[in-house]
N, C-alpha and C positions, 0 to 999 in steps of 0.2 A: 892726427896721426897720419903718416905716410904710406906710400905702398908697401913699404917693408914691414909695417905693423900687419898688413894682410897676410904676407907670407908668414911671418913669426907666429901668428894665430894658428895657421894651417899646420904649421910645422909642429907647434905645441899639440895640436889634435892628433897628429900621427903618432906623437909619443905617447899621448893618452890611450889611443886605440892599441897600441903595442903592450902596453901594460895591462890590459884589459880583455884578456881572451874569454872571460865568463862574468856574469853580473856580479858576484862575490868579488872577483878581482877588481871590477869597475867601481864597486861601491867602497873597497878598501883605499883605491886610487883617490877617489873623492874625499873620503875621510881624511888622508893624508894631506891633501892640498887645504882642507879646511883648518885643520889643526896648525899647519904651517902660517896660516892668515890670521890665526888668534882665536879661531872659534872652539867653544868648550863643549865637549862631548857629554851628553846626557843619556841616561837609562830610563826606560819607559817605567821601571819598577821603583825608582827612587823620586821622592819630593822634588819638586823643581822650583829654584829660588831665581827668577827671571828679573832682569831689571832693563829699564828703558836704555836703549844703545847697545844692550848686550848682543853677543854673536854665540848661537849655539847650534847644536845638531845632534841626531838621533839616528841610529839604524836599528832596523828590525830584520831579524833573521838572515843578517849577514848580505842581504841582497836588496833591500831598499833603504833610503837615507833621506832625513828631512832636514834641511838648514834653515835658519832664521835670524834676521836681524831685527832686533825689536826696534819699532821705529819711535820717534820723539814725540808724538801727538798721541792722545788716548785712542785706542782702536774704534769706539764707537763714532768718532769723529773722522778718522784718516781710514781704516780698514786695513784690509792686507792687499800687498801687491804679489802674486803668486805665479810662478812659471813653474811648469812641470814637464817632464820627460820620463822615458823608460830605458833602462839599462840592459836589458835582455835582448836576444837575437834569436831568429829562427836558426835550427840546426839539428844536430844528431847527439843525443845523450845516451850513455850506457846504461843498459839494464844491470840490476844490482848483482845477479850471477852473469856477468857480460862475456868472460873469456871461455872459449870452448875450442875443441880440435875437431876437425873434419876434413876428409880427403887429404890428409897431409898437412894442412894449413892450422895456424892457430888464429881464430877470428874473434871479434867483439860483437856482442849482440847490441844492436842498438833501438832506441825508439826515436821518433821523428819529433822534434820540439816545434810548435808553430807551422809556418807554411814556407818553408826553404825551396829554392829552385834546386832540386835534387840532383838534375844532371850536372849542375856547377860542382858537386862534391867528389865527382869521380876523378881517377887519374891526376891527383893532387897529393903533395907532401903533406900529411897531416899528422898532428900530435895530440895528446891528451892535456886537459886542464879541468882544474875544479878544487874540491875541498877534500880532505881525508879527515874523518872524525876519530880520535884517539881516546884512550883511557886516560883520566887524570888521576892525580893522587887521592883526590876526595870522592872517587868513586863515579864521577860524573864524566862528560865527554868535553875536549877541546878540539876546536877546529883550526886546521893549518891549511892556507891555500897553496897549491901546487900546480906545476905545469912543466910538461916535457920540454927540453931545449934541443931535441932533435927529432927527425921523422921518425914516428913509432908506428905508424900505419897508412893505408892505402885502400881506396874503392876501386879496384881495376875494372875497366868496362870489358864487355865481351867483344873480343875481335870481330871486326866485320865481316871476316868470313863465315861466321856463324850468324849474322844479323844483317844480309846485304842490302835490305830497306830501310836501315836506321837513318840515312842520310835523308831519304824522302819522306818518313813518316815519324821521324822523330825518335828520342831514347824514352823507352817505357821502362821502369824500374817498379818491381814490386818491392815495397818497404820491408817486407820481413825476408824475402829470399835474397835480394840484391844488393842491400844496403850495408850488411855487416863488413867492416873492413877487415882486411889481411894485416896481420901482425908479427907474424913469424912462421916457421915450419915445426912440426912436431907431430908425433902420435898420440893418440888418446891415452896410452898407458903410461906415458911418460911426462903429460902435460900436469903443471902446476896450476890450477885456476888462479890462485894468488898473486901470480906473477906480475901483472899490471900494477895492482897497487903497492907491491914491493918494490917495484923499481922507482915508482915515483916518491915513494916514502924514503928510499935510501938517497935519491938525487936531493931530496930536500933535507937531509941529515936527520931522518927521524929512523926510529925503531920500528919496523915495519910489523914486528909482533903486538906492539900497542894498536894498531889500526882496526877499529871495529867495524867501520863502514865508510864509503865513499859515494860522493856526488860528482860524476866525472862527464866531460864533454869532449867529443872530437871537434878541434879547432884547426883552422889554418895555420899553417907555420909561416907563411910568407909575410914578412913584415909590411906595413902601410907605408907607401912611398908617393912622390909625386910624379907624375907621367906628363906626356904631351911634348909637342914641339918646344914651347916655350914653358914647360912644366906649368901649365894651366889647370891640370887635372889632379885630383887626388884618388889614386886606387887604394883600396882597403877593404878588408872585411869589417863588417859591423858597423859601417856608417849610419846605417839604420839600427839603433838609434844613438849611439855614443857621440855622435855629431850633435844631436839634441842635449843630450847628457852634459857634454863639455861646454856648450854654449851657454847653459842655464847656470852652471857652476860659476864659469868665468865672467858672467855678467853680475853674478851675485857678489864675486870677489871685487869687482870695479866699484861697488858702493863703497864711498867714501864715508863722509859724516852721516849718520843716521837720518834718513830723510823722514818725512812725517808718517807715512805709512810703514806698517812692518812687512819686511821683504822676505819672501818664503820660496825656497828651491825644494821641489818634490820630485824625486827621483825614484822610480818603482820597478821592480820586478814583474814578469809573468804577463806583460801586455801582450806579448804574441800569443797566449794562450787565453786570452778573455779577460785577465785582471781579476778574477774571481777568486784570489787566495789570501792567506794569511798577510802576505808583504805586496800584495797587488793594489793597483788604484781603486780596484772594487772594494777593498777592505775599509775599515774606519781608521786607518794609520794616519791619513792626513787630516780628517776632523777631529780626532781625538787630540792631535798635537796642535791645531789651531786653537781648540777650545781651551786646551790648558794654557795657552799665551794669552787667550782673551780673559779668561777668568781668574788670572792671578790676583794677588792683593785685595781680594775680596769683591772683585767685579761680579757682576750678576749674571745669570743666564739672557737677561734681556740685554745687556751689554755685548754678549756672544753673538746674540742674532743681528743686533744692530751693526757689529762690525762687519759680518758676512754680506748685510745690504749695501755696504761702502766698499766691497772688495772686487778684485777684477782677477782672471786668471788667464794665462797664455799656455796653451798646450802646444809643446814643441815636437813634432815629429818628421820624419823624412817626407818629401814632396817629390812627385813625379816629373822630372824635367821631360822635354819633349824629346823623342828617340829618333834620331836622324834616319834610320831604316825602317821604322814603323811610325811615322808620324801621323797616319791615318787612324791609329788607335787614340789619339788625343783630340779633344774638342778644338776645332779650328781656331776658336778665338782665346783658348785658354792653352797656351804652349809654353810654359816656362822654360828658360833657359839657363845652363850651367853658368855661374858668376853674374847672374842677372840679379842677386838680391833675395832675400826671405820672400817666401810664397805664402799669401794667404788662401787657405783653403775653405771650399764652400760646397755644400751638398743640401739639396732641396729635402733629402730624406733625414736629414739631421744626422747623418754618418759623422761629420762635423759639426762643432758648437758655434761656429762663427754667425753673428749677427751683423746688421748694418753698423749698429752703435759700435759693438768691438772691434769690427774691421776698421772704422774710422779711428778708433783709440790706437790701434796697431801702427796704422799709416801715419799717425801724427808722431809716434814714438820712432819710426824710421826716418822722418823728416829732420826730427831734433838730432838723430843720430847720423845724419848726412848719408844714408844709404837707400838705394832703390829698393820697391817693391814689386812684386808679381802676384798675379792671382790664378788659381786652379780650380776648375771644375771638372769632374769626371765626365766621360762621354755617357750621354742618358742611356743608352743601351747596354752598357757595362755595369756590373757590380761595384760598388765603391768599397773600399777599406775604411776601416774607422781608427780612433786614437783613444786615450785616456780622457780626452776633452769632454763628450757627450756625458760619460757616466759621471764624471766630476762634478760637471755643472748641474746636471739632475740632483745628485744627492746632496750638494752644498747649498744649491740655488744662487750660485755666484754666476755672473756674467763672465763668458767664456770665448776665446777664440783660438781657432786651429792654425798654426803656422808649421812651416818647415822649410829647410834648405832644399834647393832642387838636386836631384842625384839620377843616376841610371842604374839599371839592374838592380832594383830593390829585391831584397831577399836572396840574392845570389851569394855563392861564398866570396866572391870579390865584387864590391859595388863601386860605382865612380862617382864622385863629386867635383865641385870646382873649388879652386884654390882660395878665391874671393870670398865666398860665401859664408865662411865661418865668422870671420871678422864682422862681416855686415851682421849675422845674426846676433852676434854678442853685443853690439852697438845698440840695436834695437831694443833688445831685452833689458840692456842697461837703462834705456830711456824709460821703459815699462817700469822698473824698480822706482827710480827717483822722479818719474814725472807727477 
């Protein structure tokens, strides 16, 4: 592959991010790519008929998806090669009765999801995206994805004339009082609280009277783009962790003839809030899916456990690149660079699941893929974040490594990545699948 391939993969990531303002949109986009590539969609409630070499995927709750290529060798002999990531991102989610009028403004009540950098959400053009739930003819509900196509709301900062010390002491935001965006003008007496869902329904060509409920988020309207003097950067929302999701998906799509091991891509919701949900990595979604693959055609539970013992899992999530203005926040010997290749993440407190054996495995994958590798260790005196890696390794008993592409401004509404790192991660993950 040529340098143009690195740019093409980065451009494809931008398109994926732009199409995925919420986890549900991201899973729909993943499903579209999988079906285009010939993967058959399964449903958890149906009986599965799986064949060697078959390509399948299953979605749970609109927001998590697992895809698999059944290997050519029996699972007890070859095991699984699993790569996992998460599709959700920190941000602001609308409360059920979100819209209200106060002091002449129409505002939206929001809850904070995960750990966003709240100051980055102020004074930006924002819109709404998510799911509308509508009554269907059978008396149940059908779900439709929606997104605003123009600026609908904004979180205005307080003028400096009222907060003279903001530049010295920083912006402090009360989550209940200071985060509700403004989205219009109006008095309480004339305000229709269904206006928001009605607008999104009409924009999507739906009958607003059929809307029963809505799951909506405040999202950045600015599209992902290249930046820098030589366009060496990616500027985008939700790089954490749509870059990981995109890399896992594309590595799986690059697997040609089925390798000996069964290849699995596991993309979860809820990582930013702890993963302990129906569709999160803390659920049995992955466990149950792997078990159904392993015990097909009369195979035994013994075969299932032998399969796990021969498996490997790569957890892919964002990694901290060294910040040029805050380099002292990084360990001096572990300062990853943008465009420096995938980062192996290590933590003595086991916030990352990497071991010497799994680190060596991924390094060899990178060598075969022709890409460099970096290492990251958090400063000893700072608390370290975590990923889906440790909980998945604990529950499945599968050797696991935590890796990620380097980035700046993690959890900001606009994050920064390197244009070369996406293709590098895809190459290393593909070698993980086929190696």
